N, C-alpha and C positions, 0 to 999 in steps of 0.2 A: 429501560435502555439496556442493551447488551453490553457486557463488560469488555473493556478494551484489553486485548490479549497480546498485542505486540508492542515493543518498546519504543517505537518511533511515532512521532506525530508530525504533521506538516501544517504550516501556516501559509496561506495563499490569498490572492485577491480574486474577485469574481471574474476578471477579464484575462487572467493568465491561463496559459496552456502549460500544465505541469507534468513532467516525467516523475513518476512515483516508483519507488522500489521498496518492497515489503520483505523483511527478513522472516523466513518461515522456519528457521532452525529450532525455535522453541516448541514446535509441534511435530517435528520429524524425529524418528528413531535413528540410532546410529547406523550410518550407511544408506539411509533412505534419502531419496531425492524427489522433488516434484516432477510430475510428468503431464503430458497432454496440454490442453488449453485451459488456463485458469478462468474462473468466473468472478466478476467483480460486481457487487451490489452497492450502488452509490445513490440512494434515493435523494433527489434534489440536485444532483450533480451528474455530469456525463463522463463515463469511463469508456475508454476505447483501447484497442491494441494490447489486450492482456497477453503476457507470455511468461514462460519460465525462463529465468536467466540462463544464458549460455556462456557468459563471461563473469569474472569476479566483479561483484558490486560492492562499493564502499557505502555502508549504511551505519549512521551514528558513529563514524570513525572506525568501524570494524570491517575487515574484508570478509565478505560472504561468498563462499565458493559457488561455482556454477551449479544450477539445479536446486539451490536452496533459498532462492529469492524469486518473487513474482514482480514483474514490472508492468506498468500500464500508464496511459495518459489520462489526466483528469482535468476537466474544465467546469466552469460555472459555479453555482452556489450563490447564496445571498450574504451580504455583509453582516458581520456580527453573529454568524451562525456556525455552530459546530456540527460536523457530520461524522457519523459512525460508519465507516466503510468496511464492508465484509469482503474478504478475499478468500476464495476456496480453490483447491486444486487436488487432482489425483496424485497418487504417489507410486513409487516403484514397488511398494509393498501392497498394492491394490487397495489402499485406503483413500478416503477423502478427508483432507485436513482443511481447517478454516481458522482464520484469525480476524480480529477486528482492530482497525486502527482509526485514529482520530485525525480529521482534517478540519482546521479552523480557517474560516474565510473572513478576512479583514481587509477593509480599504484603509491604506495608510493615511495618517493625518500628518501634515507638515509640522515639524517641531519648531519652536521659537528659539532664536539664538540667545 
């Protein structure tokens, strides 16, 4: 398994449609931003509408400036399964950067009073 390289993870259910935002600052150089259309590899799940952020995104309680996050929609997956999602994008320095984040799919169980 590839190492998780971004600080956030998401816990979702198999039937949800989730907006995901991934902080790319950990792999960008000073002054560098993401460019172009990102690529999302989500084997076992469906990713759509990948984009470089154009507004400030709040991720893990931190404000991530425009161009330094990747957003996409994620659906599907199987209960009790963890997915390693690969996010890659081009940069203003003509590099390609990638991170891996964790998505945990869980069907909630009702709690007893």
